[in-house]
MMTF fields as JSON, N, C-alpha, C and O atoms, coordinates in Angstrom:
{
  "mmtfVersion": "1.0.0",
  "mmtfProducer": "UNKNOWN",
  "numBonds": 423,
  "numAtoms": 424,
  "numGroups": 106,
  "numChains": 1,
  "numModels": 1,
  "chainsPerModel": [1],
  "groupsPerChain": [106],
  "chainIdList": ["A"],
  "bondAtomList": [4, 2, 8, 6, 12, 10, 16, 14, 20, 18, 24, 22, 28, 26, 32, 30, 36, 34, 40, 38, 44, 42, 48, 46, 52, 50, 56, 54, 60, 58, 64, 62, 68, 66, 72, 70, 76, 74, 80, 78, 84, 82, 88, 86, 92, 90, 96, 94, 100, 98, 104, 102, 108, 106, 112, 110, 116, 114, 120, 118, 124, 122, 128, 126, 132, 130, 136, 134, 140, 138, 144, 142, 148, 146, 152, 150, 156, 154, 160, 158, 164, 162, 168, 166, 172, 170, 176, 174, 180, 178, 184, 182, 188, 186, 192, 190, 196, 194, 200, 198, 204, 202, 208, 206, 212, 210, 216, 214, 220, 218, 224, 222, 228, 226, 232, 230, 236, 234, 240, 238, 244, 242, 248, 246, 252, 250, 256, 254, 260, 258, 264, 262, 268, 266, 272, 270, 276, 274, 280, 278, 284, 282, 288, 286, 292, 290, 296, 294, 300, 298, 304, 302, 308, 306, 312, 310, 316, 314, 320, 318, 324, 322, 328, 326, 332, 330, 336, 334, 340, 338, 344, 342, 348, 346, 352, 350, 356, 354, 360, 358, 364, 362, 368, 366, 372, 370, 376, 374, 380, 378, 384, 382, 388, 386, 392, 390, 396, 394, 400, 398, 404, 402, 408, 406, 412, 410, 416, 414, 420, 418],
  "bondOrderList": [1, 1, 1, 1, 1, 1, 1, 1, 1, 1, 1, 1, 1, 1, 1, 1, 1, 1, 1, 1, 1, 1, 1, 1, 1, 1, 1, 1, 1, 1, 1, 1, 1, 1, 1, 1, 1, 1, 1, 1, 1, 1, 1, 1, 1, 1, 1, 1, 1, 1, 1, 1, 1, 1, 1, 1, 1, 1, 1, 1, 1, 1, 1, 1, 1, 1, 1, 1, 1, 1, 1, 1, 1, 1, 1, 1, 1, 1, 1, 1, 1, 1, 1, 1, 1, 1, 1, 1, 1, 1, 1, 1, 1, 1, 1, 1, 1, 1, 1, 1, 1, 1, 1, 1, 1],
  "groupList": [{"groupName": "MET", "atomNameList": ["N", "CA", "C", "O"], "elementList": ["N", "C", "C", "O"], "formalChargeList": [0, 0, 0, 0], "bondAtomList": [1, 0, 2, 1, 3, 2], "bondOrderList": [1, 1, 2], "singleLetterCode": "M", "chemCompType": "L-PEPTIDE LINKING"}, {"groupName": "ASP", "atomNameList": ["N", "CA", "C", "O"], "elementList": ["N", "C", "C", "O"], "formalChargeList": [0, 0, 0, 0], "bondAtomList": [1, 0, 2, 1, 3, 2], "bondOrderList": [1, 1, 2], "singleLetterCode": "D", "chemCompType": "L-PEPTIDE LINKING"}, {"groupName": "ASN", "atomNameList": ["N", "CA", "C", "O"], "elementList": ["N", "C", "C", "O"], "formalChargeList": [0, 0, 0, 0], "bondAtomList": [1, 0, 2, 1, 3, 2], "bondOrderList": [1, 1, 2], "singleLetterCode": "N", "chemCompType": "L-PEPTIDE LINKING"}, {"groupName": "THR", "atomNameList": ["N", "CA", "C", "O"], "elementList": ["N", "C", "C", "O"], "formalChargeList": [0, 0, 0, 0], "bondAtomList": [1, 0, 2, 1, 3, 2], "bondOrderList": [1, 1, 2], "singleLetterCode": "T", "chemCompType": "L-PEPTIDE LINKING"}, {"groupName": "LEU", "atomNameList": ["N", "CA", "C", "O"], "elementList": ["N", "C", "C", "O"], "formalChargeList": [0, 0, 0, 0], "bondAtomList": [1, 0, 2, 1, 3, 2], "bondOrderList": [1, 1, 2], "singleLetterCode": "L", "chemCompType": "L-PEPTIDE LINKING"}, {"groupName": "PRO", "atomNameList": ["N", "CA", "C", "O"], "elementList": ["N", "C", "C", "O"], "formalChargeList": [0, 0, 0, 0], "bondAtomList": [1, 0, 2, 1, 3, 2], "bondOrderList": [1, 1, 2], "singleLetterCode": "P", "chemCompType": "L-PEPTIDE LINKING"}, {"groupName": "ILE", "atomNameList": ["N", "CA", "C", "O"], "elementList": ["N", "C", "C", "O"], "formalChargeList": [0, 0, 0, 0], "bondAtomList": [1, 0, 2, 1, 3, 2], "bondOrderList": [1, 1, 2], "singleLetterCode": "I", "chemCompType": "L-PEPTIDE LINKING"}, {"groupName": "GLN", "atomNameList": ["N", "CA", "C", "O"], "elementList": ["N", "C", "C", "O"], "formalChargeList": [0, 0, 0, 0], "bondAtomList": [1, 0, 2, 1, 3, 2], "bondOrderList": [1, 1, 2], "singleLetterCode": "Q", "chemCompType": "L-PEPTIDE LINKING"}, {"groupName": "VAL", "atomNameList": ["N", "CA", "C", "O"], "elementList": ["N", "C", "C", "O"], "formalChargeList": [0, 0, 0, 0], "bondAtomList": [1, 0, 2, 1, 3, 2], "bondOrderList": [1, 1, 2], "singleLetterCode": "V", "chemCompType": "L-PEPTIDE LINKING"}, {"groupName": "GLY", "atomNameList": ["N", "CA", "C", "O"], "elementList": ["N", "C", "C", "O"], "formalChargeList": [0, 0, 0, 0], "bondAtomList": [1, 0, 2, 1, 3, 2], "bondOrderList": [1, 1, 2], "singleLetterCode": "G", "chemCompType": "PEPTIDE LINKING"}, {"groupName": "ALA", "atomNameList": ["N", "CA", "C", "O"], "elementList": ["N", "C", "C", "O"], "formalChargeList": [0, 0, 0, 0], "bondAtomList": [1, 0, 2, 1, 3, 2], "bondOrderList": [1, 1, 2], "singleLetterCode": "A", "chemCompType": "L-PEPTIDE LINKING"}, {"groupName": "LYS", "atomNameList": ["N", "CA", "C", "O"], "elementList": ["N", "C", "C", "O"], "formalChargeList": [0, 0, 0, 0], "bondAtomList": [1, 0, 2, 1, 3, 2], "bondOrderList": [1, 1, 2], "singleLetterCode": "K", "chemCompType": "L-PEPTIDE LINKING"}, {"groupName": "SER", "atomNameList": ["N", "CA", "C", "O"], "elementList": ["N", "C", "C", "O"], "formalChargeList": [0, 0, 0, 0], "bondAtomList": [1, 0, 2, 1, 3, 2], "bondOrderList": [1, 1, 2], "singleLetterCode": "S", "chemCompType": "L-PEPTIDE LINKING"}],
  "groupTypeList": [0, 1, 0, 2, 3, 4, 4, 5, 6, 6, 6, 7, 8, 6, 3, 9, 8, 6, 9, 9, 7, 10, 8, 9, 10, 10, 6, 11, 3, 10, 10, 0, 9, 7, 4, 5, 11, 6, 4, 9, 9, 10, 8, 9, 9, 8, 9, 9, 10, 10, 6, 4, 9, 12, 4, 4, 9, 9, 9, 10, 5, 8, 1, 5, 10, 10, 10, 10, 10, 10, 3, 9, 9, 4, 9, 12, 10, 4, 2, 4, 7, 2, 6, 6, 9, 9, 10, 9, 9, 9, 10, 6, 4, 3, 9, 6, 6, 9, 10, 8, 0, 2, 10, 0, 11, 11],
  "groupIdList": [1, 2, 3, 4, 5, 6, 7, 8, 9, 10, 11, 12, 13, 14, 15, 16, 17, 18, 19, 20, 21, 22, 23, 24, 25, 26, 27, 28, 29, 30, 31, 32, 33, 34, 35, 36, 37, 38, 39, 40, 41, 42, 43, 44, 45, 46, 47, 48, 49, 50, 51, 52, 53, 54, 55, 56, 57, 58, 59, 60, 61, 62, 63, 64, 65, 66, 67, 68, 69, 70, 71, 72, 73, 74, 75, 76, 77, 78, 79, 80, 81, 82, 83, 84, 85, 86, 87, 88, 89, 90, 91, 92, 93, 94, 95, 96, 97, 98, 99, 100, 101, 102, 103, 104, 105, 106],
  "secStructList": [7, 7, 2, 2, 2, 2, 6, 6, 2, 2, 2, 2, 2, 2, 2, 2, 2, 2, 2, 2, 2, 2, 2, 6, 6, 6, 7, 6, 6, 1, 7, 7, 7, 2, 2, 2, 2, 2, 2, 2, 2, 2, 6, 6, 2, 2, 2, 2, 2, 2, 2, 2, 2, 2, 2, 6, 6, 6, 7, 1, 7, 7, 7, 1, 2, 2, 2, 2, 2, 2, 2, 6, 6, 7, 6, 6, 6, 1, 7, 1, 6, 6, 6, 2, 2, 2, 2, 2, 2, 2, 2, 2, 2, 6, 6, 6, 6, 2, 2, 2, 2, 2, 2, 2, 2, 7],
  "xCoordList": [-20.027, -18.716, -18.735, -19.71, -17.565, -17.314, -17.116, -16.67, -17.39, -16.569, -15.212, -14.753, -14.59, -13.066, -12.582, -11.794, -13.478, -13.361, -14.026, -13.527, -14.955, -16.026, -15.317, -14.588, -15.115, -14.605, -13.387, -12.868, -12.358, -11.207, -11.622, -11.352, -12.685, -13.255, -14.315, -14.985, -14.585, -15.713, -14.72, -14.856, -13.722, -12.919, -11.979, -11.675, -11.813, -11.236, -12.192, -12.106, -13.528, -14.355, -14.692, -14.755, -14.818, -14.936, -13.779, -13.817, -12.622, -11.675, -11.189, -10.469, -11.439, -11.798, -12.69, -12.199, -14.047, -15.311, -14.64, -14.821, -13.677, -12.963, -12.133, -12.492, -10.702, -10.254, -11.013, -10.678, -12.012, -12.155, -13.535, -13.89, -13.866, -14.345, -13.592, -13.924, -12.621, -11.34, -10.665, -10.248, -10.546, -10.154, -11.02, -10.797, -12.094, -13.291, -13.716, -14.411, -13.08, -13.605, -12.318, -12.25, -11.235, -10.276, -9.682, -8.896, -10.234, -10.403, -12.151, -13.156, -11.822, -13.365, -13.543, -14.56, -12.5, -13.056, -13.66, -14.263, -13.192, -14.014, -15.067, -15.259, -16.164, -17.668, -18.499, -19.668, -17.719, -18.441, -19.176, -19.138, -20.835, -21.623, -21.006, -20.08, -22.11, -21.434, -21.472, -20.464, -22.575, -22.435, -20.957, -20.405, -20.36, -19.184, -18.042, -16.934, -18.434, -17.032, -17.019, -15.94, -18.276, -18.614, -18.189, -17.417, -18.491, -18.556, -16.698, -16.115, -16.183, -14.47, -13.73, -12.635, -14.163, -13.717, -13.919, -12.996, -14.942, -15.334, -14.486, -13.487, -14.158, -13.264, -12.456, -12.777, -11.674, -10.476, -10.065, -9.007, -10.66, -9.977, -9.767, -8.799, -10.892, -10.587, -9.259, -8.626, -8.989, -8.336, -6.793, -6.036, -6.647, -5.688, -5.081, -3.873, -5.929, -5.77, -4.796, -3.909, -5.525, -4.773, -3.989, -3.05, -3.496, -1.988, -1.374, -0.485, -1.516, -0.742, -0.096, 1.057, -0.932, -1.001, -0.003, 0.687, -0.049, 1.1, 1.837, 2.7, 1.948, 3.665, 4.487, 5.564, 3.672, 4.367, 4.102, 4.17, 3.88, 4.311, 3.141, 3.246, 2.052, 0.885, 1.133, 0.224, 2.563, 2.5, 2.936, 3.431, 2.374, 3.02, 1.188, 0.318, 1.197, -0.267, -0.612, 0.031, -1.481, -2.061, -2.923, -3.954, -3.291, -4.413, -5.235, -4.739, -7.098, -8.277, -8.592, -9.143, -8.495, -9.015, -8.101, -8.295, -7.23, -6.193, -6.09, -6.075, -5.991, -6.114, -7.664, -7.527, -8.596, -9.958, -9.639, -9.548, -9.397, -9.456, -8.355, -8.284, -7.612, -6.561, -7.03, -7.02, -7.399, -8.079, -9.416, -9.812, -10.084, -11.655, -11.894, -12.89, -11.467, -12.074, -11.441, -11.495, -10.501, -10.715, -9.421, -9.127, -8.132, -6.802, -6.816, -7.301, -6.655, -6.2, -7.102, -7.059, -8.109, -8.947, -7.969, -7.307, -7.963, -7.535, -6.053, -5.403, -5.492, -3.984, -3.64, -4.524, -2.712, -2.027, -2.884, -3.711, -2.021, -2.434, -4.035, -4.276, -4.895, -6.172, -6.464, -7.607, -6.225, -7.068, -5.813, -6.48, -4.565, -3.589, -3.704, -3.462, -4.026, -4.305, -5.501, -5.409, -6.565, -7.612, -8.202, -8.83, -7.453, -7.489, -6.888, -7.421, -5.663, -4.959, -5.644, -5.963, -5.675, -6.771, -8.016, -8.245, -8.759, -10.01, -9.921, -10.668, -8.363, -8.223, -7.648, -7.486, -7.258, -6.27, -7.605, -7.755, -8.157, -9.102, -10.165, -10.984, -10.476, -11.576, -11.054, -11.553, -9.449, -8.849, -8.828, -8.822, -8.823, -8.57, -10.147, -10.184, -11.171, -12.435, -13.098, -14.087, -12.04, -12.595, -12.118, -12.688, -10.676, -9.769, -10.375, -10.243, -11.335, -12.156, -13.092, -13.466, -13.552, -15.196, -14.723, -15.248, -13.978, -13.563, -13.065, -13.336, -12.415, -11.789, -12.817, -12.595, -13.961, -15.148, -16.046, -16.859, -15.97, -16.936, -16.576, -17.292, -14.924, -14.22, -14.87, -14.552],
  "yCoordList": [-15.328, -15.153, -16.005, -16.263, -16.477, -17.675, -16.709, -15.562, -17.179, -16.471, -16.3, -15.2, -17.124, -16.768, -15.279, -14.398, -15.527, -14.093, -12.696, -11.575, -12.944, -11.636, -11.559, -10.567, -12.875, -12.304, -11.878, -12.715, -11.131, -10.337, -9.087, -8.284, -8.742, -7.361, -7.236, -6.203, -8.137, -7.771, -6.785, -5.741, -7.865, -7.373, -5.785, -4.922, -6.154, -4.393, -3.836, -3.165, -3.595, -2.271, -2.342, -1.41, -3.538, -3.37, -3.152, -3.27, -2.838, -1.819, -0.965, -0.266, -0.764, 0.472, 1.47, 2.41, 1.187, 2.034, 2.29, 3.392, 1.277, 1.541, 2.82, 3.651, 2.691, 3.391, 4.752, 5.501, 4.898, 5.968, 6.798, 7.977, 6.026, 6.372, 6.789, 7.754, 6.166, 6.696, 7.997, 8.677, 8.332, 9.443, 10.811, 11.835, 10.316, 10.872, 11.397, 12.389, 10.412, 11.285, 11.869, 12.312, 11.667, 12.42, 13.958, 14.873, 13.711, 15.25, 16.211, 16.343, 16.71, 17.07, 18.802, 19.418, 18.974, 20.034, 20.076, 20.904, 18.624, 18.301, 17.815, 16.599, 18.906, 18.36, 16.831, 16.806, 16.085, 15.032, 14.655, 14.47, 14.208, 13.222, 11.718, 11.434, 10.873, 9.205, 9.043, 8.53, 9.339, 9.024, 9.084, 8.047, 10.496, 10.749, 9.804, 9.702, 9.189, 8.904, 7.525, 7.117, 6.531, 4.932, 5.214, 4.375, 5.986, 5.743, 6.052, 5.452, 7.321, 7.218, 6.13, 5.872, 5.382, 4.488, 3.178, 2.366, 2.878, 1.779, 1.963, 1.557, 2.38, 2.835, 3.436, 4.589, 3.488, 3.981, 2.223, 1.724, 1.626, 0.359, -0.823, -1.584, -0.852, -1.463, -0.703, -1.35, 0.516, 0.81, 0.526, -0.411, 1.059, 0.849, -0.257, -0.268, -1.622, -2.538, -3.431, -4.244, -2.764, -3.21, -2.538, -3.313, -1.268, -0.715, -1.202, -1.716, -1.299, -2.2, -3.906, -4.277, -4.606, -5.444, -5.744, -6.76, -4.478, -4.204, -4.102, -4.979, -3.124, -2.365, -3.717, -3.937, -4.848, -5.911, -7.452, -8.663, -6.893, -7.94, -9.287, -10.259, -9.025, -9.409, -10.714, -11.543, -11.013, -12.522, -13.113, -12.681, -14.807, -16.102, -16.069, -15.744, -16.69, -17.327, -18.561, -19.592, -18.584, -19.522, -20.263, -19.682, -21.406, -22.671, -21.771, -21.228, -21.645, -21.291, -22.134, -21.815, -23.617, -24.693, -24.749, -24.332, -25.311, -25.432, -24.612, -25.228, -23.125, -22.038, -22.697, -23.276, -22.745, -23.007, -23.991, -23.82, -25.514, -26.389, -26.377, -26.954, -25.313, -25.285, -24.56, -24.789, -23.63, -22.558, -22.199, -21.188, -23.181, -22.687, -21.65, -20.939, -21.546, -20.076, -18.944, -18.059, -18.521, -17.141, -16.828, -15.715, -17.69, -17.309, -16.923, -15.8, -17.035, -16.06, -14.828, -14.091, -14.66, -13.244, -12.457, -11.519, -12.997, -12.555, -12.272, -12.617, -11.644, -11.368, -9.793, -9.218, -9.315, -8.067, -7.086, -6.183, -7.98, -6.576, -6.174, -5.105, -6.918, -6.47, -6.101, -5.647, -6.071, -5.713, -4.151, -3.195, -3.882, -2.718, -1.911, -0.706, -2.435, -1.96, -1.241, -0.113, -1.913, -1.635, -0.084, 0.936, -0.76, 0.439, 1.962, 3.066, 1.624, 2.286, 3.552, 4.725, 2.693, 3.312, 4.294, 5.471, 3.264, 4.294, 5.516, 6.494, 5.202, 6.596, 7.388, 8.572, 6.924, 8.358, 8.894, 10.113, 8.392, 8.941, 9.348, 10.02, 9.145, 10.157, 11.353, 12.388, 10.682, 12.167, 13.612, 14.811, 13.152, 13.779, 14.11, 14.947, 13.782, 13.968, 15.237, 15.971, 15.013, 15.641, 17.397, 18.429, 16.997, 18.012, 19.326, 20.549, 17.951, 18.986, 19.605, 20.617, 19.032, 19.327, 20.261, 21.315, 20.412, 22.186, 22.804, 23.985, 22.702, 23.693, 24.355, 25.501, 23.751, 23.901, 24.993, 25.765, 25.058, 25.553, 27.157, 28.148, 26.996, 28.464, 29.324, 30.507],
  "zCoordList": [-16.861, -16.028, -15.0, -14.293, -14.912, -13.899, -12.15, -12.156, -11.259, -10.216, -10.146, -9.839, -10.359, -10.679, -11.196, -10.853, -12.166, -12.835, -12.173, -12.28, -11.644, -10.675, -9.88, -9.89, -8.441, -7.234, -7.379, -6.641, -7.804, -7.575, -7.553, -6.66, -9.098, -9.147, -8.217, -8.256, -7.366, -6.283, -5.021, -4.382, -5.179, -4.229, -4.084, -3.26, -5.505, -5.32, -5.246, -4.218, -5.915, -5.848, -3.932, -3.13, -3.759, -1.866, -1.292, -0.067, -1.809, -1.056, -1.389, -0.676, -2.579, -3.376, -2.536, -1.91, -2.576, -1.16, -0.016, 0.502, 0.653, 1.193, 1.766, 2.6, 0.931, 0.277, 0.69, 1.608, -0.11, -0.783, 0.579, 0.582, 1.254, 2.679, 3.715, 4.404, 3.893, 4.334, 4.021, 4.958, 3.0, 2.857, 3.175, 3.82, 2.413, 2.308, 3.754, 3.978, 4.809, 6.183, 7.044, 8.191, 5.915, 6.562, 5.746, 5.993, 5.105, 3.955, 4.359, 3.661, 5.79, 5.947, 4.689, 4.369, 4.421, 3.369, 2.045, 1.363, 1.919, 0.421, 0.712, 0.705, 1.099, 1.882, 0.655, 0.27, 0.431, -0.378, 0.137, 1.353, -1.154, -0.256, -0.879, -1.638, -0.077, -0.52, -1.466, -1.95, -2.352, -3.494, -4.324, -4.691, -4.586, -4.854, -4.327, -4.855, -3.311, -2.323, -2.805, -3.235, -2.815, -3.191, -4.823, -5.287, -5.466, -6.726, -7.435, -8.338, -6.474, -6.896, -6.29, -6.791, -5.211, -4.412, -5.103, -5.028, -5.731, -6.954, -7.68, -7.086, -8.766, -10.046, -9.518, -9.808, -8.975, -8.621, -7.755, -8.139, -6.968, -6.796, -7.903, -7.899, -8.902, -9.986, -10.858, -11.693, -10.595, -11.685, -10.571, -10.825, -9.905, -9.014, -9.11, -9.347, -8.914, -9.224, -10.027, -9.766, -11.404, -12.642, -12.442, -12.259, -12.287, -12.2, -11.895, -12.572, -10.742, -9.344, -10.09, -9.871, -10.81, -11.249, -12.422, -12.515, -13.481, -14.627, -14.118, -14.125, -13.458, -12.383, -12.157, -12.712, -11.023, -10.589, -12.023, -11.817, -13.037, -13.841, -13.935, -14.684, -12.97, -13.309, -12.634, -12.593, -11.98, -11.156, -12.473, -13.514, -11.785, -12.525, -12.576, -11.768, -14.247, -14.752, -13.554, -13.749, -12.423, -11.852, -12.28, -11.94, -12.943, -12.975, -11.974, -10.987, -12.512, -11.526, -10.971, -9.918, -11.225, -11.083, -9.725, -8.583, -10.228, -8.726, -7.665, -6.6, -7.551, -6.63, -6.168, -5.09, -6.499, -6.19, -5.248, -4.032, -6.164, -4.864, -3.356, -2.271, -4.145, -2.932, -1.437, -0.227, -2.322, -1.192, -0.887, -0.308, -1.362, -1.332, -2.65, -2.52, -3.34, -4.649, -4.283, -5.137, -2.69, -2.152, -2.381, -1.946, -3.158, -3.055, -4.204, -4.066, -5.104, -6.421, -6.613, -7.598, -5.32, -5.189, -4.492, -4.936, -3.257, -1.988, -1.927, -0.94, -2.971, -3.134, -2.549, -1.913, -2.717, -2.223, -3.184, -3.059, -4.51, -5.514, -5.855, -6.416, -5.554, -5.193, -3.815, -3.864, -3.121, -1.435, -1.793, -2.188, -1.728, -2.069, -3.172, -3.121, -4.082, -5.486, -4.871, -4.387, -4.912, -4.822, -3.784, -4.067, -2.26, -1.347, -1.896, -1.776, -2.501, -2.641, -3.756, -3.564, -4.925, -6.121, -5.739, -6.016, -4.949, -4.336, -3.669, -3.708, -2.736, -1.88, -2.757, -2.46, -3.918, -4.683, -5.557, -5.636, -5.93, -7.194, -6.382, -7.009, -5.022, -4.364, -3.716, -3.275, -3.84, -2.774, -4.19, -3.911, -5.351, -6.724, -7.102, -8.005, -6.761, -7.43, -5.887, -5.891, -4.77, -3.964, -3.805, -3.449, -4.32, -4.562, -5.614, -5.642, -6.694, -7.725, -7.575, -8.167, -6.749, -5.888, -5.208, -5.567, -4.386, -3.493, -4.389, -4.175, -5.393, -6.487, -7.279, -7.67, -7.578, -8.558, -7.202, -7.711, -6.06, -4.694, -4.877, -4.739, -5.312, -5.12, -6.217, -6.344]
}
């Protein structure tokens, strides 16, 4: 697996964890530990970016070698689909996990 394949997934996981942490901090009633926030954010980040990518049509195919040469390897990974989809997906899935955990406590 080369870096052109792995780098978008890493960015999706990181932005998903950030989104999950933000929702976990905002929803104090769902007393969640760090592990559910991190895992929910990471899985939601990858899933959210994939869903957003399919809704946007995936965009035009980009030659990875040309993108790496033009931007030093980060250009194809640092796009709106990976960042917004990752943060949004991580936030949504973490919110759902928090709601389910809160409902199970009652």
